[in-house]
Each structure stands twice: as structure tokens, then as C-alpha cells.
LODOTI-295129 format. One record per residue (C-alpha): residue in one letter; x, y negated, z negated; residue number from 0. Coordinates in Angstrom, 2 decimals. Each point is the difference from the previous one (the first is absolute). Example, Ala and Ser with C-alpha at 12.3 -4.5 7.8 and 13.67 -1.06 7.14 Angstrom:
BEGIN
+---+---------+---------+---------+-----+
| r |      px |      py |      pz |   k |
+---+---------+---------+---------+-----+
| A |   12.30 |    4.50 |   -7.80 |   0 |
| S |    1.37 |   -3.44 |    0.66 |   1 |
+---+---------+---------+---------+-----+
This chain:
BEGIN
+---+---------+---------+---------+-----+
| r |      px |      py |      pz |   k |
+---+---------+---------+---------+-----+
| M |   42.39 |  -45.29 |   35.97 |   0 |
| D |    3.69 |    0.87 |   -0.59 |   1 |
| E |    1.90 |    2.83 |    1.70 |   2 |
| T |   -0.32 |    2.33 |   -3.00 |   3 |
| Q |   -3.80 |   -0.25 |   -0.01 |   4 |
| R |   -0.21 |    0.56 |    3.77 |   5 |
| G |    2.16 |    3.15 |   -0.39 |   6 |
| Q |   -2.28 |    1.37 |   -2.72 |   7 |
| T |   -3.07 |   -0.69 |    2.15 |   8 |
| R |    1.47 |    1.86 |    2.95 |   9 |
| S |    0.99 |    3.03 |   -2.13 |  10 |
| R |   -3.51 |    0.74 |   -1.35 |  11 |
| P |   -1.48 |    1.52 |    3.20 |  12 |
| K |    3.01 |    2.31 |    0.30 |  13 |
| R |   -0.49 |    1.27 |   -3.54 |  14 |
| K |   -3.72 |    0.55 |    0.65 |  15 |
| L |    0.86 |    1.86 |    3.19 |  16 |
| R |    2.44 |    2.24 |   -1.84 |  17 |
| V |   -2.61 |    0.76 |   -2.70 |  18 |
| G |   -2.56 |    0.82 |    2.69 |  19 |
| R |    2.40 |    2.38 |    1.72 |  20 |
| I |    0.72 |    1.75 |   -3.29 |  21 |
| V |   -3.72 |    0.45 |   -0.70 |  22 |
| V |   -0.62 |    1.40 |    3.49 |  23 |
| F |    2.97 |    2.32 |   -0.38 |  24 |
| L |   -1.21 |    1.26 |   -3.38 |  25 |
| L |   -3.50 |    0.59 |    1.36 |  26 |
| A |    1.36 |    1.88 |    3.02 |  27 |
| F |    2.29 |    2.04 |   -2.24 |  28 |
| T |   -2.92 |    0.86 |   -2.31 |  29 |
| V |   -2.16 |    1.09 |    2.94 |  30 |
| L |    2.87 |    2.12 |    1.31 |  31 |
| I |    0.52 |    1.71 |   -3.37 |  32 |
| C |   -3.75 |    0.62 |   -0.38 |  33 |
| G |   -0.10 |    1.42 |    3.51 |  34 |
| I |    2.91 |    2.35 |   -0.68 |  35 |
| Y |   -1.57 |    1.10 |   -3.32 |  36 |
| T |   -3.36 |    0.60 |    1.68 |  37 |
| F |    1.58 |    2.05 |    2.79 |  38 |
| I |    2.07 |    2.10 |   -2.41 |  39 |
| Q |   -2.96 |    0.68 |   -2.32 |  40 |
| Y |   -2.29 |    0.80 |    2.92 |  41 |
| S |    2.60 |    2.45 |    1.33 |  42 |
| I |    0.34 |    1.66 |   -3.42 |  43 |
| G |   -3.76 |    0.45 |   -0.21 |  44 |
| H |   -0.20 |    1.27 |    3.56 |  45 |
| N |    2.77 |    2.53 |   -0.67 |  46 |
| L |   -1.78 |    1.22 |   -3.14 |  47 |
| A |   -2.96 |    1.05 |    2.12 |  48 |
| S |    1.97 |    1.13 |    3.04 |  49 |
| G |   -0.49 |    3.67 |   -0.88 |  50 |
| E |   -3.78 |   -0.32 |    0.13 |  51 |
| K |   -1.64 |    1.39 |    3.13 |  52 |
| L |   -3.25 |   -1.79 |    0.64 |  53 |
| K |   -2.28 |    1.79 |    2.40 |  54 |
| T |   -1.78 |   -1.94 |    2.69 |  55 |
| E |   -3.74 |   -0.06 |   -0.60 |  56 |
| D |   -2.56 |   -0.28 |    2.77 |  57 |
| F |   -1.79 |   -3.22 |   -0.78 |  58 |
| T |   -2.10 |   -2.44 |    2.00 |  59 |
| G |   -1.03 |   -2.95 |   -2.09 |  60 |
| D |   -2.81 |   -2.44 |    0.71 |  61 |
| K |    1.02 |   -3.13 |    1.88 |  62 |
| Q |    0.11 |   -2.97 |   -2.33 |  63 |
| S |   -1.93 |   -3.13 |    0.94 |  64 |
| A |    1.47 |   -3.46 |   -0.60 |  65 |
| G |   -0.58 |   -1.09 |   -3.57 |  66 |
| E |   -1.22 |    3.44 |   -1.07 |  67 |
| R |    1.15 |    1.57 |   -3.23 |  68 |
| E |    2.82 |    2.47 |    0.58 |  69 |
| N |   -1.08 |    3.41 |   -1.31 |  70 |
| I |    2.72 |    2.52 |   -0.88 |  71 |
| L |   -0.79 |    3.56 |   -1.02 |  72 |
| V |    2.47 |    0.81 |   -2.79 |  73 |
| L |    0.48 |    3.69 |   -0.77 |  74 |
| G |    1.97 |    1.81 |   -2.71 |  75 |
| V |    0.81 |    3.68 |    0.42 |  76 |
| D |    1.77 |    2.63 |   -2.05 |  77 |
| S |    1.52 |    2.08 |    2.80 |  78 |
| R |    2.65 |    1.82 |   -2.07 |  79 |
| G |    1.82 |    0.83 |    3.20 |  80 |
| E |   -3.04 |    1.55 |    1.67 |  81 |
| D |   -1.16 |   -0.90 |    3.50 |  82 |
| K |   -3.59 |   -0.45 |   -1.11 |  83 |
| A |   -1.32 |   -1.79 |   -3.06 |  84 |
| R |   -3.11 |   -1.66 |   -1.31 |  85 |
| T |   -0.22 |   -3.69 |   -0.77 |  86 |
| D |   -0.14 |   -0.73 |   -3.72 |  87 |
| T |   -0.25 |   -3.74 |    0.62 |  88 |
| M |   -2.21 |   -1.60 |    2.65 |  89 |
| M |   -0.28 |   -3.78 |   -0.01 |  90 |
| L |   -0.99 |   -2.63 |    2.51 |  91 |
| V |    2.10 |   -3.11 |   -0.58 |  92 |
| S |   -1.70 |   -2.96 |    1.67 |  93 |
| W |    2.11 |   -3.15 |    0.29 |  94 |
| D |   -1.24 |   -3.45 |    0.98 |  95 |
| K |    3.26 |   -1.82 |    0.62 |  96 |
| K |   -1.60 |   -3.41 |    0.48 |  97 |
| K |   -1.81 |    0.06 |   -3.33 |  98 |
| N |    2.86 |    1.93 |   -1.56 |  99 |
| D |   -2.15 |    2.65 |   -1.64 | 100 |
| V |    0.04 |    3.78 |   -0.06 | 101 |
| K |   -2.92 |    2.36 |   -0.51 | 102 |
| I |    0.51 |    3.68 |   -0.80 | 103 |
| I |   -2.58 |    2.73 |    0.52 | 104 |
| S |    0.81 |    3.35 |   -1.59 | 105 |
| F |   -1.74 |    3.11 |    1.30 | 106 |
| M |   -0.50 |    2.91 |   -2.37 | 107 |
| R |    1.71 |    3.08 |    1.37 | 108 |
| D |   -2.92 |    2.32 |   -0.92 | 109 |
| I |   -2.58 |   -1.86 |    2.11 | 110 |
| Y |   -1.92 |    2.57 |    2.05 | 111 |
| A |    0.71 |   -1.20 |    3.53 | 112 |
| E |   -1.07 |    0.92 |    3.51 | 113 |
| I |    3.33 |    0.67 |    1.71 | 114 |
| P |   -0.28 |   -0.14 |    3.82 | 115 |
| G |    0.55 |    3.44 |    1.54 | 116 |
| Y |   -0.16 |    1.81 |   -3.33 | 117 |
| K |   -2.38 |    0.86 |   -2.81 | 118 |
| S |   -0.61 |   -2.55 |   -2.69 | 119 |
| Y |    2.81 |    0.08 |   -2.57 | 120 |
| K |    1.53 |   -2.23 |   -2.64 | 121 |
| L |    1.22 |   -3.24 |    1.55 | 122 |
| N |    3.65 |    0.73 |   -0.78 | 123 |
| T |   -0.22 |    3.16 |    2.12 | 124 |
| A |   -0.29 |   -2.10 |    3.19 | 125 |
| Y |    3.71 |   -0.85 |   -0.10 | 126 |
| Y |    0.89 |    3.65 |   -0.58 | 127 |
| L |   -2.04 |    1.05 |    3.03 | 128 |
| G |    0.92 |   -2.72 |    2.47 | 129 |
| G |    2.39 |   -2.56 |   -1.45 | 130 |
| V |   -0.47 |   -3.75 |   -0.21 | 131 |
| Q |   -2.15 |   -0.28 |    3.11 | 132 |
| L |   -2.63 |    2.48 |   -1.16 | 133 |
| L |   -0.19 |   -1.65 |   -3.43 | 134 |
| T |   -0.26 |   -3.41 |    1.69 | 135 |
| T |   -2.82 |    1.17 |    2.26 | 136 |
| T |   -1.81 |    1.58 |   -2.95 | 137 |
| L |    0.11 |   -3.25 |   -1.98 | 138 |
| Q |   -1.02 |   -2.08 |    3.01 | 139 |
| N |   -3.01 |    2.25 |    0.62 | 140 |
| M |   -1.10 |    0.00 |   -3.63 | 141 |
| F |    0.48 |   -3.67 |   -0.88 | 142 |
| D |    0.16 |   -1.83 |    3.33 | 143 |
| I |    3.26 |   -1.76 |   -0.84 | 144 |
| P |    2.77 |   -0.99 |    2.44 | 145 |
| I |    3.41 |    1.46 |   -0.86 | 146 |
| H |    2.86 |   -1.79 |    1.74 | 147 |
| H |    3.09 |    1.67 |   -1.46 | 148 |
| Y |    1.08 |    2.71 |   -2.42 | 149 |
| A |    2.81 |    0.54 |   -2.48 | 150 |
| L |    0.78 |    3.37 |   -1.54 | 151 |
| I |    2.43 |    0.79 |   -2.79 | 152 |
| D |    0.99 |    3.21 |   -1.72 | 153 |
| F |   -0.01 |   -0.10 |   -3.80 | 154 |
| S |    3.74 |    0.64 |   -0.35 | 155 |
| S |    0.68 |   -2.96 |    2.32 | 156 |
| F |   -2.39 |   -2.12 |   -2.06 | 157 |
| E |    2.09 |    0.66 |   -3.10 | 158 |
| S |    3.17 |   -1.09 |    1.80 | 159 |
| L |   -1.51 |   -3.24 |    1.32 | 160 |
| V |   -1.33 |   -0.95 |   -3.45 | 161 |
| D |    3.45 |    0.48 |   -1.53 | 162 |
| I |    1.54 |   -2.18 |    2.72 | 163 |
| I |   -2.36 |   -2.98 |   -0.28 | 164 |
| A |   -0.33 |    0.21 |   -3.80 | 165 |
| P |    3.13 |    1.70 |   -1.41 | 166 |
| N |   -0.96 |   -1.04 |   -3.53 | 167 |
| G |   -3.44 |    1.53 |    0.31 | 168 |
| V |   -3.52 |   -1.23 |    0.74 | 169 |
| P |   -1.93 |   -1.36 |   -3.00 | 170 |
| I |   -3.18 |    2.01 |   -0.56 | 171 |
| T |   -2.34 |    0.32 |   -2.95 | 172 |
| V |   -0.58 |    3.75 |   -0.36 | 173 |
| E |   -3.49 |    0.34 |   -1.44 | 174 |
| K |    0.46 |    3.47 |   -1.53 | 175 |
| D |    2.55 |    2.77 |   -0.42 | 176 |
| M |    0.48 |    1.83 |    3.32 | 177 |
| S |    2.01 |    3.06 |    0.95 | 178 |
| E |   -2.15 |    2.76 |    1.51 | 179 |
| K |    1.07 |    0.91 |    3.56 | 180 |
| I |    1.78 |   -3.29 |    0.75 | 181 |
| G |    3.62 |    1.02 |   -0.61 | 182 |
| V |    0.63 |   -2.61 |   -2.71 | 183 |
| S |   -1.17 |   -0.78 |   -3.53 | 184 |
| L |   -1.44 |   -3.47 |   -0.56 | 185 |
| T |   -1.11 |   -1.48 |   -3.30 | 186 |
| K |   -2.66 |   -2.61 |   -0.59 | 187 |
| G |    1.26 |   -3.59 |    0.10 | 188 |
| Q |    1.93 |   -2.49 |    2.11 | 189 |
| H |    2.92 |    1.54 |    1.91 | 190 |
| D |    2.35 |   -0.78 |    2.87 | 191 |
| L |   -0.55 |    3.08 |    2.15 | 192 |
| S |    2.55 |    1.49 |    2.37 | 193 |
| G |   -1.04 |    1.22 |    3.44 | 194 |
| K |   -0.63 |    3.53 |   -1.26 | 195 |
| E |   -1.94 |   -1.22 |   -3.02 | 196 |
| L |   -2.06 |   -2.42 |    2.08 | 197 |
| L |   -0.90 |    2.77 |    2.43 | 198 |
| G |   -1.01 |    2.26 |   -2.90 | 199 |
| Y |   -2.14 |   -2.76 |   -1.47 | 200 |
| S |   -1.79 |   -0.56 |    3.31 | 201 |
| R |   -0.69 |    3.73 |    0.47 | 202 |
| F |   -1.35 |    0.85 |   -3.47 | 203 |
| R |   -3.62 |    1.21 |    0.10 | 204 |
| H |   -0.37 |    2.54 |   -2.82 | 205 |
| D |   -2.41 |   -1.95 |   -2.18 | 206 |
| S |   -3.69 |   -0.85 |   -0.04 | 207 |
| E |    0.42 |   -2.55 |    2.82 | 208 |
| G |    1.53 |    2.55 |    2.38 | 209 |
| D |    0.66 |   -1.27 |    3.52 | 210 |
| F |   -1.78 |   -3.29 |   -0.65 | 211 |
| G |    2.56 |   -0.85 |   -2.67 | 212 |
| R |    2.83 |    1.01 |    2.28 | 213 |
| V |   -1.25 |   -2.23 |    2.82 | 214 |
| S |   -0.29 |   -2.91 |   -2.42 | 215 |
| R |    3.62 |    0.55 |   -1.09 | 216 |
| Q |    1.16 |    0.22 |    3.61 | 217 |
| Q |   -1.53 |   -3.41 |    0.66 | 218 |
| L |    1.67 |   -1.39 |   -3.11 | 219 |
| V |    3.35 |    1.41 |    1.15 | 220 |
| M |   -0.39 |   -1.63 |    3.43 | 221 |
| E |   -0.55 |   -3.38 |   -1.65 | 222 |
| A |    2.94 |    0.51 |   -2.36 | 223 |
| L |    2.28 |    0.87 |    2.93 | 224 |
| K |   -1.20 |   -3.06 |    1.91 | 225 |
| N |    1.04 |   -2.13 |   -2.96 | 226 |
| E |    3.43 |    1.65 |   -0.07 | 227 |
| V |    0.60 |   -0.60 |    3.72 | 228 |
| L |   -0.99 |   -3.67 |   -0.38 | 229 |
| S |    1.96 |   -0.49 |   -3.24 | 230 |
| V |    2.91 |   -2.46 |    0.16 | 231 |
| K |    2.10 |    2.26 |   -2.22 | 232 |
| N |   -0.27 |    2.83 |    2.52 | 233 |
| L |    0.72 |   -2.14 |    3.06 | 234 |
| P |    3.60 |    1.34 |    0.27 | 235 |
| N |   -1.46 |    3.54 |    0.26 | 236 |
| V |   -2.23 |   -0.77 |    2.98 | 237 |
| P |    2.58 |    0.58 |    2.80 | 238 |
| K |    0.85 |    3.43 |   -1.40 | 239 |
| F |   -3.69 |    0.76 |   -0.45 | 240 |
| V |   -0.79 |   -0.95 |    3.62 | 241 |
| G |    2.90 |    2.11 |    1.26 | 242 |
| A |   -1.16 |    3.04 |   -1.96 | 243 |
| A |   -3.59 |   -0.52 |    1.11 | 244 |
| E |    1.19 |    0.59 |    3.57 | 245 |
| G |    0.65 |    3.63 |   -0.85 | 246 |
| Y |   -2.49 |    0.62 |   -2.78 | 247 |
| I |   -3.22 |   -1.45 |    1.43 | 248 |
| E |   -1.55 |    1.50 |    3.10 | 249 |
| T |   -2.10 |   -2.49 |    1.95 | 250 |
| D |   -1.08 |   -1.08 |    3.47 | 251 |
| Y |    1.57 |   -3.42 |   -0.61 | 252 |
| T |    3.16 |   -0.70 |    1.97 | 253 |
| K |    3.22 |   -0.49 |   -1.96 | 254 |
| T |   -0.25 |   -3.76 |    0.45 | 255 |
| D |   -3.66 |   -0.13 |   -1.07 | 256 |
| K |    0.68 |    2.17 |   -3.04 | 257 |
| I |    2.64 |   -2.44 |   -1.25 | 258 |
| K |   -2.22 |   -2.96 |    0.89 | 259 |
| R |   -2.87 |    1.31 |   -2.14 | 260 |
| V |    2.21 |    0.11 |   -3.09 | 261 |
| L |    1.47 |   -3.44 |    0.70 | 262 |
| D |   -3.46 |   -1.46 |    0.69 | 263 |
| A |   -1.18 |    1.22 |   -3.39 | 264 |
| I |    3.05 |   -1.47 |   -1.76 | 265 |
| T |   -0.10 |   -3.40 |    1.71 | 266 |
| S |   -3.78 |   -0.30 |   -0.29 | 267 |
| G |    0.18 |   -0.25 |   -3.76 | 268 |
| K |   -2.36 |    1.71 |   -2.39 | 269 |
| L |   -2.56 |    2.29 |    1.61 | 270 |
| E |   -3.30 |    0.42 |   -1.82 | 271 |
| I |   -1.37 |    3.55 |    0.11 | 272 |
| E |   -3.67 |    1.02 |   -0.11 | 273 |
| K |   -0.77 |    3.69 |   -0.45 | 274 |
| L |   -2.85 |    2.36 |    0.87 | 275 |
| T |   -0.40 |    3.74 |   -0.56 | 276 |
| I |   -2.10 |    2.16 |    2.32 | 277 |
| P |   -2.43 |    1.41 |   -0.93 | 278 |
| V |   -1.47 |   -2.90 |   -1.96 | 279 |
| E |   -1.88 |    0.62 |   -3.20 | 280 |
| G |   -3.48 |    1.52 |    0.37 | 281 |
| T |    0.54 |    1.23 |    3.58 | 282 |
| Y |    1.33 |    3.51 |   -0.50 | 283 |
| S |   -0.53 |    3.38 |   -1.61 | 284 |
| F |    2.16 |    3.07 |   -0.60 | 285 |
| N |   -0.45 |    3.26 |    1.84 | 286 |
| S |    1.92 |    3.16 |    0.84 | 287 |
| Y |    0.43 |    2.04 |    3.19 | 288 |
| S |    1.70 |    3.35 |    0.49 | 289 |
| H |    2.19 |   -1.31 |    2.86 | 290 |
| A |    0.83 |   -3.38 |   -1.56 | 291 |
| G |   -0.20 |    0.38 |   -3.79 | 292 |
| S |   -1.21 |   -2.81 |   -2.26 | 293 |
| V |   -0.85 |   -3.12 |    2.00 | 294 |
| I |   -1.52 |   -3.46 |   -0.31 | 295 |
| E |   -3.03 |   -0.44 |    2.23 | 296 |
| I |   -0.63 |   -3.65 |    0.80 | 297 |
| N |   -2.76 |   -2.17 |    1.38 | 298 |
| K |    1.80 |   -1.02 |    3.19 | 299 |
| E |   -2.22 |   -2.96 |    0.87 | 300 |
| K |    0.31 |   -1.61 |   -3.43 | 301 |
| N |    3.77 |    0.48 |   -0.04 | 302 |
| K |    0.36 |   -1.25 |    3.57 | 303 |
| A |   -1.90 |   -3.13 |   -1.04 | 304 |
| A |    2.24 |   -0.40 |   -3.07 | 305 |
| V |    3.11 |    0.16 |    2.20 | 306 |
| S |   -1.41 |   -2.51 |    2.47 | 307 |
| E |   -1.01 |   -2.44 |   -2.73 | 308 |
| F |    3.37 |    0.32 |   -1.72 | 309 |
| L |    1.98 |   -0.79 |    3.16 | 310 |
| E |   -2.16 |   -2.77 |    1.37 | 311 |
| E |    1.25 |   -3.57 |   -0.29 | 312 |
| K |   -1.46 |   -2.08 |   -2.80 | 313 |
+---+---------+---------+---------+-----+
């Protein structure tokens, strides 16, 4: 081997080393830029919601056993600046993180419920009378379900969060023209709905389906929003969304856990959602009381069994 060949042989490792250093530098630089972007966007979102004053709810959740589904009571209220409000949306979101599936149980707000310490009223009155804890206790007594955590959001905050995570709108197929008492006018067909429009769609109930139709739409909206949060195209919006959620969503989760739940959902991939509405078909009747108005009276045992069967592992 002549001197020229030996020189070329010796120079190759140096070139490889330089290329390796450049790659490491570029990766580190990319991570740094992503970190700065994430921090800035999180701060912007956090500042957007900084004016919100979330009250501290009395809440004692059930202790979660290892491997148990995590059950979160998700509530939507239209407070309109008032101290007391009724819950328009009451859902139990049950998440099995190992199997990566989510089950949602929606409770009709007009269910005639035995509220501890009070007369029987519509289920959504429990929150008005005693906040999250009283509603939690009422549901636990009626359906024998563990509730580990809660999350509560006002409708105006819901609109803001939707516009942050999906600034171009959330794709929804509107099944009919809708406008009565929802603050927006929607026409039949496929649309990308803004936060205000999506809220109006989920609250519409002035048709033959009434509250049952509204609950069905609320479940559809939850699934559509899940798809938007997990969408690759919306990934840049997640830090801002998480920051805003700090001020817009009231929950017993710590700040760290709240962020972790969003990140867990994103990194876990697609979450399949199964849905159930309580009361189930054939287990209820309509009635009216002077102190409570029009209500839905349910067969508690049959609906308790339906909840248990729905949540059990298969």
C-alpha cells in the first residue's frame, strides 16, 4: 500500500466523526427549537386563560385500584357569570390505558334522582344544590360506580379551547337545520364548525328527539374532539391547548397530571370510544312533579346493571 492510500484510509474515520457530530448537533438544535416553541405556545395559551377564576370544588374521589379503569366525571355548565348553575352535560369518561380504549356514559339531565339531603329532583339539580361532590355521591348511590376524578368546563371556555386545538374548525355532519335557542344557525350537511358552532350543535334539542338527540350529539362531539387532539395536523396547537386548559378546565388533577393526561392520549395513538346513554331503551317513563317539572323516571336496577355490564372487561 503506497503513502497516498494509507493517507486516504486514515482520513475516513475523521470524516465519519465530523458527520456524526453534525447530526448530533442538528438533532440537539431541533430539540432546542421544539422546546422553545412548546414553551412559548404553552405560555400564550396559559395567558389566554389567566383571567379565568376557577373555584375550588369540594371533591373526594374513590381510590383507584391498580389496573382499574380511570373514571372521570366530565361536566359542562352554562354559568353565565352566576355562582350557581345546573349541569347541561354529565358524562363518565372511563379510560383503560393498558388496552387504550375509552368508554363514555352520558346521563340524561332530566333523570329523576334521589339527591342525598334533599327531595328528589332532576339529576342536573344536584350540582346546583351541592356542587361536584353532591352530584358524584348521587351518581355513586344510583349506579354503584367508582368516580376517581372530575373535570368541569364552562361553555364559553369550551368554545375557546375548540378554536385553539382546531382553528380551522371541527368537521361535523349536521343532520338537519338547527338554530332554535343555540345562538347560531346551522344548515344540514358537512361543515367545519367553530367552537361556538360546535357548542350550539351539541346543545340543540328542539326536535322530536329532544334531550336524547342532544346527548347523542354530545357524544359525537367528544369523539370528534378526540380526533382533533390526536391529529398530526393539529400537533403544533397542543402546547397552546394544554396551557389554556390550565385556566379553562376545573379539575382535581394536579397541574402535572392534567398535562400528563393530554400527553398520554396523544402518545397512545388512536383511542377507540364506546358510548352508552342512561337511561337505556325500555327502562324509563316520563312523569311530571310540581317541584321538579317534567322528568324521566328510570328503572334503577336495570340501568345499574347496564352500566356495570358496559364497564366490565371483555
